[in-house]
MARZA-630413 format. One record per residue (C-alpha): residue number from 1; residue in one letter; x, y, z. Coordinates in pm, 1 decimal, always signed. Example, Ala and Ser with C-alpha at 12.3 -4.5 7.8 and 13.67 -1.06 7.14 Angstrom:
REM MARZA-630413
+-----+--------+----------+----------+----------+
! num ! residu !        X !        Y !        Z !
+-----+--------+----------+----------+----------+
!   1 !      A !  +1230.0 !   -450.0 !   +780.0 !
!   2 !      S !  +1367.0 !   -106.0 !   +714.0 !
+-----+--------+----------+----------+----------+
***
This chain:
REM MARZA-630413
+-----+--------+----------+----------+----------+
! num ! residu !        X !        Y !        Z !
+-----+--------+----------+----------+----------+
!   1 !      X !  -2846.0 ! +16742.7 ! -15204.2 !
!   2 !      X !  -2879.7 ! +16481.3 ! -15477.9 !
!   3 !      X !  -2874.7 ! +16102.5 ! -15437.3 !
!   4 !      X !  -2677.1 ! +15907.8 ! -15701.5 !
!   5 !      X !  -2898.6 ! +15597.9 ! -15673.5 !
!   6 !      X !  -3233.7 ! +15773.4 ! -15636.1 !
!   7 !      X !  -3153.1 ! +16056.4 ! -15880.9 !
!   8 !      X !  -3375.8 ! +16279.0 ! -15677.4 !
!   9 !      X !  -3319.3 ! +16604.7 ! -15502.0 !
!  10 !      X !  -3331.5 ! +16611.1 ! -15124.5 !
!  11 !      X !  -3437.1 ! +16941.3 ! -14977.9 !
!  12 !      X !  -3307.0 ! +17079.8 ! -14653.1 !
!  13 !      X !  -3471.4 ! +17344.3 ! -14444.6 !
!  14 !      X !  -3417.2 ! +17473.6 ! -14096.2 !
!  15 !      X !  -3757.6 ! +17332.1 ! -13996.9 !
!  16 !      X !  -3688.2 ! +16967.9 ! -14080.4 !
!  17 !      X !  -3314.0 ! +16980.0 ! -14008.1 !
!  18 !      X !  -3173.5 ! +16644.6 ! -14130.3 !
!  19 !      X !  -3501.5 ! +16451.5 ! -14128.0 !
!  20 !      X !  -3520.5 ! +16439.2 ! -14509.3 !
!  21 !      X !  -3176.6 ! +16283.4 ! -14529.6 !
!  22 !      X !  -3250.8 ! +16038.7 ! -14247.2 !
!  23 !      X !  -3577.8 ! +15933.3 ! -14413.8 !
!  24 !      X !  -3405.6 ! +15895.1 ! -14749.1 !
!  25 !      X !  -3126.5 ! +15680.2 ! -14603.3 !
!  26 !      X !  -3386.9 ! +15441.2 ! -14460.9 !
!  27 !      X !  -3579.0 ! +15409.9 ! -14789.0 !
!  28 !      X !  -3309.5 ! +15444.3 ! -15057.1 !
!  29 !      X !  -3296.8 ! +15133.6 ! -15279.2 !
!  30 !      X !  -2918.9 ! +15141.3 ! -15296.9 !
!  31 !      X !  -2802.4 ! +15155.1 ! -14939.2 !
!  32 !      X !  -2439.3 ! +15107.7 ! -14874.1 !
!  33 !      X !  -2441.7 ! +14977.1 ! -14523.6 !
!  34 !      X !  -2071.3 ! +15028.5 ! -14469.4 !
!  35 !      X !  -2074.4 ! +15397.1 ! -14559.3 !
!  36 !      X !  -2364.4 ! +15476.9 ! -14326.1 !
!  37 !      X !  -2264.1 ! +15246.2 ! -14044.0 !
!  38 !      X !  -1906.8 ! +15368.1 ! -14028.8 !
!  39 !      X !  -1830.7 ! +15723.9 ! -13938.0 !
!  40 !      X !  -1473.8 ! +15835.9 ! -13997.1 !
!  41 !      X !  -1271.7 ! +15950.7 ! -13702.4 !
!  42 !      X !   -972.7 ! +16180.0 ! -13684.2 !
!  43 !      X !   -748.3 ! +15869.8 ! -13690.9 !
!  44 !      X !   -872.9 ! +15792.7 ! -14042.1 !
!  45 !      X !   -728.0 ! +16120.8 ! -14163.6 !
!  46 !      X !   -412.6 ! +16140.8 ! -13953.5 !
!  47 !      X !   -197.5 ! +15842.2 ! -13874.2 !
!  48 !      X !   -116.9 ! +15803.4 ! -13506.4 !
!  49 !      X !   +231.4 ! +15889.1 ! -13389.9 !
!  50 !      X !   +486.6 ! +15622.2 ! -13451.9 !
!  51 !      X !   +499.3 ! +15400.3 ! -13149.4 !
!  52 !      X !   +846.0 ! +15324.9 ! -13023.9 !
!  53 !      X !   +957.9 ! +14961.6 ! -13039.5 !
!  54 !      X !  +1163.1 ! +15031.0 ! -12724.7 !
!  55 !      X !   +978.9 ! +14961.5 ! -12398.4 !
!  56 !      X !   +921.2 ! +15267.9 ! -12180.7 !
!  57 !      X !  +1119.4 ! +15120.3 ! -11888.6 !
!  58 !      X !  +1431.3 ! +15071.8 ! -12102.0 !
!  59 !      X !  +1401.3 ! +15420.9 ! -12251.4 !
!  60 !      X !  +1369.9 ! +15563.8 ! -11898.7 !
!  61 !      X !  +1672.3 ! +15364.7 ! -11779.8 !
!  62 !      X !  +1886.1 ! +15495.2 ! -12068.2 !
!  63 !      X !  +1771.7 ! +15851.6 ! -11998.7 !
!  64 !      X !  +1864.6 ! +15812.7 ! -11631.9 !
!  65 !      X !  +2208.2 ! +15671.8 ! -11722.5 !
!  66 !      X !  +2274.6 ! +15958.9 ! -11965.1 !
!  67 !      X !  +2173.2 ! +16210.3 ! -11698.8 !
!  68 !      X !  +2406.9 ! +16047.1 ! -11446.1 !
!  69 !      X !  +2687.0 ! +16041.2 ! -11705.0 !
!  70 !      X !  +2656.6 ! +16415.8 ! -11757.6 !
!  71 !      X !  +2627.6 ! +16491.2 ! -11386.0 !
!  72 !      X !  +2905.9 ! +16261.7 ! -11259.5 !
!  73 !      X !  +3155.2 ! +16343.4 ! -11536.2 !
!  74 !      X !  +3070.9 ! +16717.1 ! -11551.1 !
!  75 !      X !  +2962.2 ! +16701.4 ! -11914.2 !
!  76 !      X !  +2706.8 ! +16912.1 ! -12094.8 !
!  77 !      X !  +2381.2 ! +16736.2 ! -12181.1 !
!  78 !      X !  +2448.1 ! +16839.8 ! -12540.2 !
!  79 !      X !  +2735.1 ! +16588.1 ! -12557.1 !
!  80 !      X !  +2477.8 ! +16315.2 ! -12627.9 !
!  81 !      X !  +2381.5 ! +16486.6 ! -12953.2 !
!  82 !      X !  +2735.5 ! +16459.9 ! -13088.3 !
!  83 !      X !  +2841.4 ! +16208.7 ! -13350.2 !
!  84 !      X !  +3120.7 ! +16079.4 ! -13125.6 !
!  85 !      X !  +2883.9 ! +15991.6 ! -12841.3 !
!  86 !      X !  +2636.2 ! +15829.4 ! -13080.0 !
!  87 !      X !  +2918.0 ! +15625.7 ! -13235.8 !
!  88 !      X !  +3037.6 ! +15516.0 ! -12889.6 !
!  89 !      X !  +2683.8 ! +15419.7 ! -12784.0 !
!  90 !      X !  +2625.4 ! +15225.0 ! -13106.7 !
!  91 !      X !  +2958.8 ! +15043.9 ! -13075.6 !
!  92 !      X !  +2885.2 ! +14946.7 ! -12714.1 !
!  93 !      X !  +2536.1 ! +14835.8 ! -12815.1 !
!  94 !      X !  +2673.4 ! +14622.8 ! -13100.5 !
!  95 !      X !  +2942.7 ! +14475.7 ! -12873.2 !
!  96 !      X !  +2677.6 ! +14375.7 ! -12621.2 !
!  97 !      X !  +2472.6 ! +14215.9 ! -12895.4 !
!  98 !      X !  +2774.7 ! +14018.8 ! -13017.6 !
!  99 !      X !  +2859.6 ! +13896.9 ! -12666.4 !
! 100 !      X !  +2509.3 ! +13860.1 ! -12527.1 !
! 101 !      X !  +2561.1 ! +13493.3 ! -12441.4 !
! 102 !      X !  +2846.1 ! +13572.4 ! -12203.7 !
! 103 !      X !  +2853.9 ! +13797.9 ! -11900.8 !
! 104 !      X !  +3090.4 ! +14067.6 ! -12026.6 !
! 105 !      X !  +3166.1 ! +14353.3 ! -11791.0 !
! 106 !      X !  +3163.5 ! +14699.1 ! -11945.3 !
! 107 !      X !  +3505.3 ! +14766.2 ! -11789.9 !
! 108 !      X !  +3643.0 ! +14477.6 ! -11999.1 !
! 109 !      X !  +3534.2 ! +14658.9 ! -12314.4 !
! 110 !      X !  +3682.0 ! +14996.9 ! -12223.3 !
! 111 !      X !  +4054.5 ! +15060.9 ! -12258.3 !
! 112 !      X !  +4262.0 ! +15236.0 ! -11993.5 !
! 113 !      X !  +4278.0 ! +15617.1 ! -12035.3 !
! 114 !      X !  +4655.0 ! +15607.9 ! -12097.4 !
! 115 !      X !  +4588.8 ! +15403.0 ! -12411.5 !
! 116 !      X !  +4383.3 ! +15687.0 ! -12555.0 !
! 117 !      X !  +4642.8 ! +15947.6 ! -12457.9 !
! 118 !      X !  +4924.2 ! +15746.7 ! -12621.6 !
! 119 !      X !  +4716.5 ! +15696.1 ! -12934.7 !
! 120 !      X !  +4641.8 ! +16069.8 ! -12965.7 !
! 121 !      X !  +5005.2 ! +16168.0 ! -12899.2 !
! 122 !      X !  +5138.8 ! +15917.8 ! -13155.8 !
! 123 !      X !  +4928.2 ! +16074.0 ! -13431.7 !
+-----+--------+----------+----------+----------+
***
């Protein structure tokens, strides 16, 4: 191994293991404290997984509600992957955000089923 500052060759053998390097680090005129004092960890090479801005309790509550929705209304769990369900969830979320100062009941937001049937039949 060769030192850039010292311009000398450091020999390694199985007898002295890393003693030559350790001795050189202590006596080298150009020590970079930060490079020797800081050992990289796996987190320096791989960024940690993106942390969710949604608290775990809220995420759990939504998961429970989706599970109940599928069980009570005899729907496949796959329904939540559909664009229609995502659009409905986003619209309800946005409506709640817009009316967050009042106590709006979810039943006030949802139309009666006959409205949907009439709308589909009229098209």
